[in-house]
N, C-alpha and C positions, 0 to 999 in steps of 0.2 A: 399653509398660511391662510388666515382668514382675510376676506376681501377688504376690510377697513383697518387692518393692522398698520400702524404708523400714523393714523388719523387721531388727532387730539380734540376732544370735545369738552368745552366748559359749559356746565349745566347750572343755570340759576333758575330753579323751578321748584315747585312744591306740589304735593298731593299726587294725583294719579296720571293725568293726561300727558303732560310734557315729559315727566320722568319716565313714563313707559316708552316714549320715543328714545330717550337715552338708554334704556335697557336694551332695546332692539339694536341700537348702534353698538352697544357693548357686546351683545351676542355676535355681531358681525366683525368684532375684533378691534373696535375703536377703544382708545383710552379715554374713558369718560370720568371727568372730575366733577363730582357733585358738590356744589357750593351750598352749605347749610348755615343758617344763622348761628353765630358763635355761641349763643346761650341756649336757644330753644330747639335748634335743628329743624328739620322738615316736620311740620305739624302732623303729617301722616304717621310719624313714629309713635305718636300718642294714641292712635286709633286702635283700640283693643276690643271694642264691642261692635260687631257688624251683624245686623239682623239677629238671628238666634245664636250666633257664634261669639264666644268670649275667649280671647287669648290671655292666658294668665301671665302675670308679671314674671319675667325671667325666661319664658318660653320664646322660641323664635316666632316672629310675627309675620305671617303671610301678607298682612296689609301693607307692610313696607317692602318685603322681599320681592314680591311680584314685579313691581315697577322699578326696582333699584338694584337688581342682581348685576354682578360683574363690574360695578363702579368703584371708584375711590372717593372717600368723603373728606372734605376740608371744611372745618368750622371757621367761618369768616363773617365779620360784621362790616358790610360794605357801606353802612351809614357813617362809619368813621373814616377819616381821610387815610389813616394807615391801612385800613382794610381795603379801601378802593384802590390804593396804590398796589396792593398785592394782586387784586383782580386784574388791573391793567397789565401787570407783568405776565399773568397767566394768559390773557387774551393775546398778547404779543407773540406767544408761541403756539397758538391754537389754530385749528382749521375750521372749527364750528363753534358758534356761540348759540346756546339753546336756552330759551327763557319762556316762562309762563306769566311773567309779571304784566300787570295792566299798564296801559299807556301812561297813566299818571305816575305810577311807581317808576317806570322806566325813565321818565323825564326827571323825576326827583333824584334818582340815583345816578343819572348820566349814563344810561346803558341803552339808549336808542340806537338804531342802526348807524347813524352818522357818528355817534360817539365811539362805538366799537370799531367802525371802519377807519376812524382817525388813528387808531392804534395799529390795526392791521387791515390794509385796504382790500385784500382779496379774501377775507374771511366769509364763510357762509353764515349768515345771520338767520336763525330759525326761531319762529315764535308761534306758540299755540294760544288760541283765544277761545272765548265762548261763542262769539257772534261774528267774527271776521274783522278785517282791518278797515272796512268802510261802513258807511251808514250811521244812523243816529245812535245805535247801540254799540258802536265799536269800542267804546271805553268801559262797557259794563262787564262784570264778571258773571260767571255761571258754572254750573256743574253738569255732568253728563246727563243726569236725570232731567234737567230743565232744557238745556240747549240741544242735546242729542236725542234724547228719548221722547220728550213731550213735544217740543216745538217742530221737530223735523217730520212729524206725522207718524213716527213708528208706533207710539203708544196708542193712538186712535186706530191705526190700521191693524194692529195685532189683537185688539179687543173685539171679540165677537159681537155682532149686532144683537142688541137686546140684553146684553149683559149689564148688570148694574155696576157702575164705577168704571175705572180705567186700569188696565194691567200695568204693574210696575216693571222695571227692568229685571231680568232673570237673576243677575248677580251684581255685586258691587263693581264699579269701574268698568262696566260693560262698554259704554260709549267711549270712555277714556282710553281703554286699551285699543279699540279699533282706530280711534283718531290718532293715537300715538304711533301706531304702525304706519298710518298715512304720512305722518310728519317725518318719520324716519326714512320712508321712501323718497319724500321730497328732498331731504338732506342729501341722500345718495345721488339723486339726479343733479342737484346743485354742485356737488363735488365733481361729477363728471363734466359739467359745464365749465367749472373752474379749470379743470385739467386741460380742456380744449381751448379755452379763450383767455385764461389768466384772470377772469373776472369772478368776484364773489356775487352771490345772489341773496336776496331777502326772501325767505320761504315762509309762507303763511298757511296754516291749517287751523280750522276752527271745529269745535264740536258740532255746531249747527251745519256747517258745510259737509262734514263727514256723515252726519245723520241723513242729510238730503241725498248724498251720493249712495248710501246704503239702501235708501228707499227709492233709488232712481227709476227702476223698472216700473214700480207701482205708480210713482208720480207721473211718469210719461203717459201711462194709460189713463190716469185720472185727469190729467190736463187735456188730453186729446178727446176724451169722452165726456168731460164736464161733470164727473161724479166721483166721489171718493172711493178708494179701494176699501172693501169691507171683508173682514175675515169670515170664512165659513164657520158655521157652528161646530163645536167639537163633536167628533163621532161620525161625521159625514165625510164625503169626498171633498178634497180641497178644490178640485175642479168640478163644478157642479154637474158636469156631463160625463164624468169619468170615475167609475168605482175603483179603478186601479191607481188612483192618486188620492191617498187618504191614510189615516191612522186607524189601526184595528187592535182591539184588546185581545190578549191571549188568556189561556185558562188560569194562569197564575197572576193575573192582574198586571202583567207587563204589556207592552205594546210593540207592534211592528209598523213601520212606515213604508208604504208603497208609493213610488213615484214613477209611473210608466205612462208617459205622455202619448204613446201610440197604443191605445187599448186593444185594437184589433190584432196587432202584432203579438201581444203578450197574453191575451185572454186564455187561450187553450193551455199554454204552459203553466199559468198560475192555477188554473182549475185542476190540472193533474197533480201539482205540488200540494194543494190543500185538500186532497182526498175527494175531489169532486170531478172526476174525469167525465162524468155524464154531462156536465155543463159545457164541456169544450165544444161540442157540436150543437148546443142549444140554439135554435134559430133566432131567439130573442137577442143573441149576442154575436150574430154572424158578421156584422160590419160595425165600424165606428159610429155610424149614424144610429143603428139599432141599439148599440150599447148606451149611447146618450139618451135614447128614448126610454130605455128600461133601466136607467141608472139607479133608481131606488130599489128595484128588485136585485140588481147586481150587488149593491152595497149590503143589503140584508143577507144575501146568500154568502158573501165573503165574511161578513161579521159572524155569522153562525159557524162557518167552517173554521175560521181562525181561532175562535173562542174555545174550540174543542181540545187544543193541545197547549202545553206551556211553551214559553219562548225558547227554551233550550232545544226542544224538539224541532221547532220551526227553524232555528238557526242551522241545525244539521241538515234538514230537508232543503232549505233555501240555498245551500251551497251551489246547487246546480240550477237554481232559478235564473233564467236569462235576463229578466228585467231588474232594474235598480230597486233595492230595498235596504232597510237598515233597522236594527233594533233601536227603540227609544231608550236612551240611557240617562241616568242621573249623573251628578258631578263626582260621585264616588266610582260608579261603574265605568265611566269613560277612562279613568286612570288605570283600570284593569283590562281594558280592551286590547286584544292581542295585536291589532293593527296599530293602535296608538303606541304600544310598547315597542313594536318592531321598528317604528320610525322615530322613537324617542321624542314623541310630541309632548309627553310628560316625563320629566327626568329629574334626577337628584341635583340639588344645589345646596351644598352644606347639609344642614339638618332637615331640610324640607324638600318635598317634591313640588316642582313648579312646571307650569306650561311653558314649553319652548316657543320662541317667536317662530312664525310659520314658514319662513324662507330657509331653504337649505341650498348650499352651494356644492356642486360636484357630489351630490347625494351623501354629503357628510352631515350627520345630525349635529345640532348645536350642543356644545358642552357648556353647561351653566356654572357660574361661580356665584356664591351667596352675595347678598347685599352687604355693604360695609356697615360696621358699627359707626355710630355718630362720631365724626371727626377723627376716624381711625387713621387717616393718612396725612393729617395736617403737617406734621414735621417732615415726613418723607417728601411731600409735594414742595414744601418751601425749600428744602435742601436741593431738590432738583432744579429750582429756580436760581440756584447759586447763592442763596442766603447763608450767612454764617450764623452760628448759634447766638451771638450777641444780638443780632437783629431779630431773630426768632423770639428770643426771650423778651425783647423790648415790645414786640407785637403782642405777646401774651400778657404782659403787664399792662398794656394799653387797652386790653379787652378786644383787640381787633381780630385775634384768632383764638381758637380753642385747641 
């Protein structure tokens, strides 16, 4: 049994952020009913060109599948009184109301916390926003690239000093997915609170707040020392006094990442693994202080040694390496990683392979279901509400449902 089986979630949300929270809740066993506009559906369904990738018409669309797997879809026009009546009936039997709508839209549709709680007093009301529920920009919209990536200091911090321009996020919905997982965690905590007290909570997560949290360690250092975090230039050590914390190129133009924060502890072992046992007792690297003093020499020696063999050979040799290391992998290679496969971190969902949400319970990998087709479950959901076919047909004729 999954931990959220028996929990019903009504999701009134679009695009990536809040729907990804619904996807995580569905992964955990909740019955997530995705409310989509009766005519247009979630605008994300129309997104078929992302960067250099184009999804052809008729092919399964990863742009919608990632954040919507495992849900049921109801085409509903809540701007119509008949549609709002259906939503109210759904809310009456729900445990969680999940929305991404801006405050102005929530007021217009009558789905503010007090409106939803008037239907079910103990419901968990969860909302995702760009900039948080307070302050002068609480009513403004935003996307992960603006609120999470740019404004939270991630973009400036990851861009090496002296580089022209600012680096963009690595993939679409990067901040959306992280923030959605945060929101799902908040919902789970609120459900526990309700179980203990009988009281529902209002849960808020924003893209900006999630971005600040993700940058939290660097922000703490920056605030304490009154200077911004600056990324080291590519090719050098990440910690400027430690050659064992950095990324090195291999003979086949791949890379390995070393992160050994106690260089004295690991130096001799690394030297033996990279065919330089002579450096293990080199007096220049006898202590952490001396390693820091000769960091440039250490980096150059490791760069030359690691460049002599392809990544596959280093992967075999580094099986016995005592310090932490990893191959640098692209988004195709990670799906073929033996450890990723063993834990089902990437797994099949219908016709596509998708990343699983990161939490496992009792070491059971997440089994993924594909995202629903638009309005695929409308009639099923209405019948579950106890409606007869006469009312369902009337709703369809009024354009309130699809």
